Every structure is written in C-alpha cells, then in structure tokens.
C-alpha positions in Angstrom: 120.2 55.9 141.2 117.4 57.9 140.8 118.1 61.4 142.1 114.6 61.8 143.1 112.8 59.2 145.3 109.1 58.1 144.0 106.4 58.8 146.1 105.1 56.5 148.7 101.6 56.3 147.0 103.7 55.4 143.3 105.7 52.9 145.2 102.5 51.4 146.9 100.9 51.5 143.7 104.1 49.5 141.5 104.0 47.2 144.1 100.5 45.9 144.5 100.4 45.9 140.5 103.5 43.8 140.6 102.0 41.2 142.8 98.6 41.6 141.2 100.6 39.5 137.8 101.3 36.3 138.2 105.4 35.5 137.6 104.0 33.1 134.4 102.2 36.2 133.1 105.1 38.3 133.6 107.8 35.9 132.1 105.2 35.1 129.0 104.2 38.6 128.4 106.8 41.1 129.8 110.0 38.6 129.5 110.6 38.6 133.0 112.8 35.3 134.6 110.6 33.6 136.5 112.5 33.2 140.3 111.7 31.7 143.4 112.7 33.2 146.8 114.7 31.6 149.7 116.3 33.0 152.4 119.7 31.9 154.2 120.2 30.4 157.3 123.5 29.3 158.9 122.5 25.3 159.9 121.6 26.2 163.5 118.0 25.2 164.2 115.1 24.4 162.4 115.7 24.9 158.5 112.4 27.1 156.8 111.2 25.4 153.8 112.9 26.9 150.5 115.9 28.2 152.5 119.3 28.0 151.3 122.5 27.7 153.7 124.4 30.6 154.3 127.6 28.8 153.4 126.2 29.0 150.0 127.1 32.3 150.1 130.3 32.7 152.7 131.8 29.6 152.6 135.4 29.3 151.4 134.7 25.6 149.5 132.9 25.7 146.0 129.6 25.0 146.3 128.0 22.1 145.0 126.1 22.3 141.8 122.2 21.6 141.7 121.2 19.0 139.1 118.3 21.4 138.0 118.6 25.3 137.0 116.4 27.8 139.1 116.5 32.0 139.0 116.3 32.7 142.6 115.6 35.7 144.6 118.0 35.6 147.8 117.4 37.6 150.8 120.2 37.5 152.6 120.6 38.4 156.4 121.0 42.0 157.3 124.6 41.4 159.1 125.7 40.6 155.4 125.6 44.3 154.7 125.9 47.7 156.3 123.7 50.4 157.5 123.7 53.7 158.5 121.4 56.0 159.2 120.8 59.8 158.0 118.9 62.2 159.3 117.0 65.3 157.5 114.1 67.6 157.4 111.1 66.6 156.2 110.8 69.1 153.3 114.1 67.1 152.1 112.4 63.8 151.6 111.8 64.5 147.8 115.4 64.4 147.4 116.0 61.9 149.8 118.2 59.8 147.4 120.3 62.9 146.2 121.1 63.5 149.6 122.0 60.2 150.6 124.2 59.7 147.6 126.0 62.8 148.8 126.3 62.2 152.5 127.7 58.1 151.5 130.6 60.5 149.6 131.2 62.8 152.2 131.0 60.7 155.3 132.2 57.3 154.2 135.3 56.0 152.4 133.4 54.5 149.8 133.1 55.1 146.1 130.0 55.2 143.9 131.5 52.6 141.7 132.3 50.4 144.8 129.2 49.6 146.6 125.3 49.5 145.7 122.7 50.7 148.5 119.3 51.5 148.7 116.6 53.4 151.0 115.3 50.6 154.1 113.3 51.4 156.5 112.7 55.2 156.8 110.9 56.4 160.0 109.5 59.7 160.3 108.5 62.2 163.3 107.5 65.9 163.6 110.4 67.4 161.7 112.7 65.4 160.7 112.9 61.9 158.3 115.3 59.2 159.8 116.5 57.0 156.5 118.2 53.8 157.1 121.0 53.4 153.8 121.3 49.9 153.2 124.9 49.2 151.5 126.3 46.4 149.9 130.0 46.2 148.4 130.2 45.3 144.9 132.8 42.8 145.8 130.5 40.9 147.8 127.8 41.6 145.2 130.2 39.7 142.6 131.2 36.8 144.8 127.8 36.2 145.6 126.2 36.5 142.3 129.4 34.1 141.1 128.6 31.3 143.6 125.0 31.4 143.1 125.9 30.5 139.4 128.1 27.9 140.3 125.5 26.1 142.4 123.2 26.7 139.5 121.2 29.0 141.0 121.5 32.5 138.8 120.5 35.2 141.2 117.9 37.7 139.9 117.4 39.9 143.0 119.0 40.2 146.1 117.3 41.6 149.1 118.7 42.4 152.5 116.6 41.9 155.7 116.7 45.1 157.7 114.4 45.8 161.0 111.8 43.3 159.6 111.5 45.2 156.0 113.3 43.1 153.2 115.3 46.0 151.0 116.1 45.4 147.3 120.1 45.5 146.9 120.4 44.7 143.2 118.2 43.4 140.6 119.9 41.3 137.6 116.6 40.6 135.7 117.7 42.0 132.5 121.0 40.3 132.3 119.1 37.3 133.0 116.7 37.9 130.3 118.5 36.5 127.1 116.2 36.2 124.4 112.8 37.2 126.8 113.9 40.5 126.4 112.6 40.3 122.9 108.9 38.9 124.7 107.4 42.5 124.9 108.0 43.4 121.4 106.8 40.0 120.0 103.8 40.3 122.0 103.1 43.9 121.5 103.6 42.9 117.6 101.2 39.8 117.3 98.4 41.8 119.8 99.0 44.5 117.2 98.6 42.4 114.2 95.5 40.4 115.5 93.8 43.6 116.6 94.6 44.6 112.7 92.8 41.3 111.1 89.9 41.6 113.7 89.4 45.7 112.6 90.0 44.5 108.8 87.3 41.8 109.2 84.7 44.0 111.1 85.2 47.0 108.9 85.4 44.9 105.4 81.8 45.5 104.5 82.3 49.7 105.2 85.4 49.3 103.5 83.7 48.1 99.9 80.5 50.0 100.7 83.6 53.1 101.0 85.6 51.6 97.7 81.6 52.1 95.6 81.0 55.6 97.2 84.7 56.4 96.3 84.0 55.6 92.7 80.4 57.3 92.1 82.0 60.4 93.9 84.7 60.7 91.4 82.2 60.4 88.3 80.4 62.9 90.3 83.4 65.1 90.5 84.3 64.6 86.7 80.5 65.7 85.8 80.4 68.3 87.7 83.6 70.1 86.5 82.6 69.3 83.0 79.8 71.0 83.6 81.0 74.5 85.1 83.4 73.7 82.1 80.4 73.8 79.5 78.8 76.4 81.4 82.3 78.9 81.3 82.2 77.9 77.4 78.7 79.2 77.1 79.2 82.8 79.8 82.4 83.5 77.6 80.2 83.1 73.9 77.2 84.8 75.2 79.9 87.5 76.6 81.5 88.1 73.0 78.1 87.8 71.5 77.1 90.7 73.7 80.1 92.6 73.0 79.9 92.2 69.2 76.4 93.2 69.5 77.0 96.1 71.5 79.8 97.2 69.4 77.6 97.0 66.6 74.7 99.1 67.8 77.6 101.4 68.8 78.7 102.2 65.6 75.5 102.4 63.8 73.6 104.6 66.4 76.5 106.5 66.4 77.3 108.4 63.2 80.3 110.7 64.7 82.0 107.1 65.7 81.0 105.3 62.5 82.6 108.7 60.9 85.8 108.5 63.0 86.7 104.8 62.0 86.0 105.1 58.9 88.8 108.1 58.6 90.8 106.3 60.5 90.8 103.1 58.8 91.2 105.3 55.5 93.7 107.9 57.1 96.1 105.2 58.5 99.3 103.2 56.5 99.3 99.6 56.8 102.5 99.4 59.2 100.2 101.2 61.9 98.4 99.0 64.1 95.6 100.4 66.5 95.2 98.9 70.2 93.3 100.9 72.1 90.4 103.4 70.8 89.0 106.2 72.9 86.3 108.1 71.7 84.9 110.7 73.7 82.6 114.2 72.3 85.7 116.7 72.5 88.2 114.2 70.3 89.5 111.0 69.6 92.3 109.1 71.5 94.1 106.0 70.1 96.9 104.1 70.8 99.3 103.4 67.9 102.1 101.1 67.0 103.8 102.1 63.7 106.8 100.5 62.0 109.0 103.4 61.6 108.7 106.9 62.8 106.3 108.6 64.8 107.2 111.8 63.1 106.6 110.7 59.8 103.5 109.3 60.7 102.4 113.1 61.7 103.4 114.5 58.9 101.6 112.2 56.5 98.4 112.6 58.7 98.3 116.3 58.3 99.2 116.4 54.6 95.9 113.8 54.0 93.7 115.7 56.4 91.3 112.7 57.1 92.1 113.0 60.8 91.6 116.9 62.1 94.4 118.1 64.0 96.4 115.1 64.6 98.5 115.6 67.3 101.0 113.3 70.0 100.3 112.6 73.4 103.0 111.4 76.0 106.1 110.0 75.1 107.1 107.9 72.2 108.1 104.4 73.4 110.4 101.7 71.6 109.9 98.1 71.5 112.4 95.4 71.5 111.2 95.0 67.8 112.4 98.7 66.9 108.4 99.7 66.4 107.0 103.1 68.1 104.0 102.8 70.2 102.2 106.2 71.4 99.0 108.3 72.1 97.4 109.6 69.1 94.9 112.6 69.1 92.8 113.9 66.7 89.6 116.5 66.9 86.2 115.3 65.9 86.1 113.9 62.1 83.2 116.7 60.6 80.7 115.3 58.7 80.3 114.7 55.1 
C-alpha cells in the first residue's frame, strides 16, 4: 500500500485513460487479462443480467463448475466487508493512506498481513476530511478466490459496493497474466524493430551518400596531411639552408670569428668536442667535453699559445662515460 494518496486529478486521469482503451487493446498490447464484470445477488427478487449467486462466494457446498472459463471482476455487496470512518484535518489529505494504516493498527485488532483495505468514499467539509476505510479479511479473500477458481471464474479484481461506490479491494491481474506478462516487451520489441526498418528504408539513400562522402573525406584528409608534411619538409630544408648560409656569411664577413675558429681547430686535441660556441668582442666561450683531464687540457693550451689566456669557467661536470665537461674561455685571437 502506498504511503501517499494520489491526487484527485491523477486518479481521474488514470481512470479516464483506462476507460478509453478497450479491453482487447489492453490484452493484446499490455498483456492484461480480459474479464467481465459481475455482481452477486442473494437470489431474492429479479436477478440482473451478468450476475452470479451470492452462494458462489459464501455457500458451504462446492460451487458448480462452469463449462467455459471466464475471468471475472467481482463486485460484492458492502455487507461482506468491514467499513470504518476516520476523520483527519484537510492538511493531512496527502497522507491519507499512511494515517489510515496507522489508525488501523492502533484501533483495530487486525494486523496488516491479515487484511486488505482501501480508501472508499471521502467526504470533505470546511475543516476535516472524513475517510471511509473498506476492509476485507485476507482469509475471506482467499476463500472467495478459491471458490471462484473452482467455479471456473478466475478472479481478476474484487470490488465492494460502499455508499454507491465500487471500491477496489484486491487486484490479481499480475497473477493471471501468465505468458501475457511478456506481451508488453514483445510488442515494444516488435514496434522498435518495425521503426528501425522504416527508418532504415527512409535513410538508405542518405546512408549511401554518407558512405561516399566519408570515403572522399578520408582521401581529402590524407592528401591534406601529405601536403602539410611536404610543406614542413620544405620549411625545414629552407631553414637549414638559411642557417648554413648565415653561418658561412658570418664567418667570411667576420675575420675575428674566422681567426678564433681556426685557432680553436688547431689548438684543441682530437679527444675534445665542442657543443656550444659563444663569440663576443670581449672574448670567446665554448662548452667542451674532453675525454681525459680538464686540467691537462688547460696546460696543453697554455703551452701552445694558440688560444690566449685560456681559462676554465664554472665547475667541471663528469659524464656517465667518464668524460669531463666545462666552459672554456679565452681572449680574442690576435690577427696574424
């Protein structure tokens, strides 16, 4: 049982939508079992069409079995169920079910597993809401359902007529659905597949065009990437050529730089490698790596005299291979 009562608009909307759809539509597409509605009479007076004798539910003898199976929505008289009224403030209307369940536990000898109850007619005045609780014993429901099953009239829903209103007490639709519970999923799957087929046929031409467009796009992308690669290669070659040309121009137009490079080439032994060369008017600095001792290199350069006033700048670093690296500075080389 829900703890909150649906709004009156929602109850009206669900009831209206349920009455719009024929039972065969609900049976085919939603898997709801079809049923006929019948009331029960005590056999006195005229018997309405579509009614069953009340002894079918309350009699002691086993009911006669009908030749054909017909699922039934039974509407029983109000005297077969219990009714009680609960008054609560209008502000508590949305908690009608919760308050009603609590009131049943506190003021009746029943436990919730022993009964089924529902909200019946509701009367509203200025300050309060007067709720009618319709209560059926679970044992009675079990007996009625078994007798209806014996009579070949399986019970789908059971209503009780209270103050002229048919109140739903029990709903056994899910238990009667059987394989019908798979109908909604099967119908949804069929509708989904049919929709996909229709969509595919409608979009087939577009899909073929998109496939051709995708092929052309891949080819264009490949050609663009190839053009960019070639452009980068051209730019790299041009940069190398400009660098080489600038170096040659700088050497040929700067005699002092040419003299310094010539002196360094002649003075440095074969086991010395130069990775950086900085030339300025105050002197020349080079970052060298010597496969040996840096001090021995300085003594050798001092003895040669090709690089005037050769000095070590900074600290000496030792590489993993055992070579020594450091900055070497010397004064400008005099012109011959």
